[in-house]
N, C-alpha and C positions, 0 to 999 in steps of 0.2 A: 462644510462641504455637504452639498445637497446629495439626495438619493440618486437623482438622475446622472450626476457626474460620477458617483462611485460605480454605478452600473456600467457606464461607458468604459471606465478604467479596467474594471474586471473583464469585460468582454474583450477589450483590446489585448489584455494580458493573455487570455485564453487563446486568442488567435495566434499570438506569438509563440505559445508553448506547443501547440499541436504539431507544427512541423518538426520541432525538436523531439517530441515523443515518437513521431512516425519514423524519424531518422534512427532513434535508439532501437526501436522495434526491428527495423530493417537490418541493422547491424548485428543484433543479437541473433536474428534468424539466419543471417549469412554465416555467422561464426558457427552456429549449430550445424548447418549444412556442411561446412568444412570439417568439422570434427567427426560427424557421422560418416562423411564420405571417406576420410582417412581411414577409419576403422572398418570400412566395407571391404577393403582389400586385405587379404592375408596371404601368407606364403603357403607352400605346398603342404598339405595335410599328411598324416601318417601313411605308412605303406598299405596298399590295398584299398585305400579310400579314393573316392571320386576326386580327381584333380591332383593326385599325388605324382611326383616325379621319381619316386623310389624305383631303383632298378634291381630286379631279382638276380641272384648270383648265377643262375643258369640261363640268363638271357643270351640268345644267340648272337647279339650284337657285339659281345666281348670277342676280341680277336687276339689278345695276349695280356699277360699279367706281369707284375713286377718280377725281375729276375735277380736283383741284388739289393744290398743296403750299404749305407755309409752313415758314419757319425751318429750312432745310437747313443743319445746322452739321457740315460735314465734319471728320472726325477726321484722324489722321495716317496716313501710308504709303498714299495714294491718288493714283494718277496722274490727270491732268486728264481723260483720256479716259473715266474711270468717274464722273465728277462731273456727270452730266446728269440731273437729277431728273425731267425729262419722261418718261424711259423707264419710270418707275414708275406712270404714268397709264394708265388704261384696263385692258383685259384682260391677264391673265398670258400671257406669251409662252412660258414653259417652257424657256428657253435660257439659255446661260451669258453671254450678251452684252447682252441687252435689259434691262439693270438699272442702278441707281444704287448705288454703294458708299457706305457711311457713313463708313468709316475707323475706326481705333480709337477708341472712345468717342464716335463721331458720333451724330447724330440727325437725324430728319426727321419732319415732321407732315403727314399726307395729309388732304385735305378731301374732303367727300362732300356732294352735293346731288342728290336729297333726303337728309335725314338717315337714319341707320341706326336701326331700331327693334328693341327687344328682343322677340324672338318665342319660340316654344316650344322650339326647338333651337339650333343654332349659328347666329350672326348674321353673322359675317364670317370671312374666312380670309386669312392673310398668306402670301405666296409668296416664297421665296428661291431662289437658283440652285445649291444644293449639287449637285455632279455625281455623288454616289452617296449611299447611305443612312447613311454614318457620319461623313463630314467636314462636320460641321454647325457653322456659325458662328451663335451665338445672340443673341437681343436680347430686351429687355423690351418689353411692349406696353402702352400707356396710351391711355385714351379721354377725351374731353371733349365737352360739349354747348354750350360757349361760346368754346372756343379758349384759355381762360386756366386754368380749373381742370381738372386732370388726375387720373385715378385709374389705378393700375397693377393689372394682373391679378396674383393670387397665382401664385407659380411655385416649382418644385422642380428642383434639379439635384443628382443623386447621384453623378456622376462623381468618383472618389476621388483620381485622379492627374492631374498636368499632361498636357496633350495637345499633341503636336508639330504643326507646321504642316500636315502631311499625315496626322496621326493620326486616331483613330477615337473616336466617342462612341456608346454604346449608347443608342438612342432610348427604350428602355423605362425609363431612368433620368431622363428629362426630361419635365416637364410645366409647362404655362402659359407657355412661352417660344416665341417665333417661331423658325422654321427647324428643326422636328422632322423634316421631310421633305425628300426630294431635289426638284430643279427639276421643275416641272410639277405638283407636289401642295402644296396649301396646308394650313397648320396652323389648325384652326378654333378660334374663340373664342366663348363664350356669355355675353352681357351679364348673364344671370341670376346667374353666378357671383360677380358683384361687387354684387349687389343690396343686401347687408346692410352695405356699407361706409358709414362715417360721412358722406362727401361725398354719397352717393346719398340717405341717410336725411334729411340736412339740406336737400336740394334744390339743392345746388351743382351736381349733375350729374344730368341727366335721361336715363335709359337708353332713352327712347322718342324722343329727339331728338339722338342722337349725330352730331356734325358733324365731329369731328376724331379721327384715331388717330395717336399718336406712337410711333415705333419708336426705341429707344435701344440702340445697340450695346453689347455686353458684351465687355470686354477680358478674354480668357480666361486670363490669367496668374495668377489667384488673387486679384486685388484686389476682385472683385465678388462679391456674395452673393445667395442666393435668399431667398424670404420666410421660410424657416425657419432662416436663418443658416448655411446650408452654402455653402462656397466653390464658385463656378461656374467649371469649367474648359471651354474649348473651343479649337480650333486656334490655336496661338501659337508663334512670331511669324509672321504672314503679311504680305506686301508687295505693293506695286503696287495692288491692289484690296482692301486689308485691311478687316476688319470685315464687318458684315452687308451683304449684296447684295440690295436690294429689287427684286423683280420686279414685284409688284402687290399690291393688296388688294381682294378681292371680297366682295360683300355678298349675303346670302341673306334676312336678317330672320326667321330662325327655321326653318331647313330641318332635317329629321331627320338624325341622325348615321348613318353607314353601319351596316348591319345587323350585329349581333353585336359592335360595337365597345365597348371598356371606356371609360365616361364618367367615373366616379368611383370612388374607393377610397381606402383609407388610404395614407399615404406609406410606402414601404419604408424601413426604417432602414439607413443606410449601414454597411458593415462597420466594425468598430473604434470605432463611436460609442457612447458612454455615453448612457444616457437611459432613456426609459420601459420599453423592453424589453431593456435592456442590462445590463451589469455595471459598477457603481461610480457610477452616477448617483443622485441624490437620489430618483428615482422607479424605481430599478431593482429588482433582486432581493433585495437585503439579505442577501446570502450571509454577510457579516461578522457581522451581528447574530445569525444562526442559529448559526454555528460557535462564537461566543464567548460566548454567553449562559450564565450560570451555571446 
């Protein structure tokens, strides 16, 4: 084979390779854009930070507070001194002591009279007694208009690793769970966020006559999951007053969120997770199909 023919073959092969290299470059660039865009959105930061949705206990938007409780099912690792549900009635105290502990996996249902109504903005806020912005004991929040049929708010937790008893959680990676904020600041919930749920559409739950709110503790060792299937981690193991510590639940019936706060946005993808903007998921970047197509 002469030199001229070899050169022609090499040139021809290089022409064929260039479009494929360009295609690979574009795909990698697009995937990088998706990944960085996903992480560009975060949930509300800690209380008193710009963009936070935290509601202070003395906010004039509160019109009434929980008046009763039902079905206090205390979990494990709670001393008797912390098992007084009456401490969760009325206005939030914003202290470490005026609370009822649910224990690991415990729950309590708070009752309201008059009923809570679905207004324009946030409708109620749940207060816990976290002593700082990071040691957060999380819980699911569910509502009912008859005391029997409950619906849970969608929630997201993107904490990637187990958290020790006095460890930290980044509040910007948590949404739709109670106890995003330190004591004295409530986590707001908007009944409109669940208006498209089957229980609401069928009439089982009336969002303009909510009489019960159930708080369900999350055991933070990895056995509980958020609405998107992510493992939920929070401080574990805690003792004596383990689990969610309920201070109060206040009602506004549709108050506006704090000015400049982030209310909605796409869920950030946790690191190392395959999926819509990741590598290797069925809806990912399809790098393998680009590299190995004939």
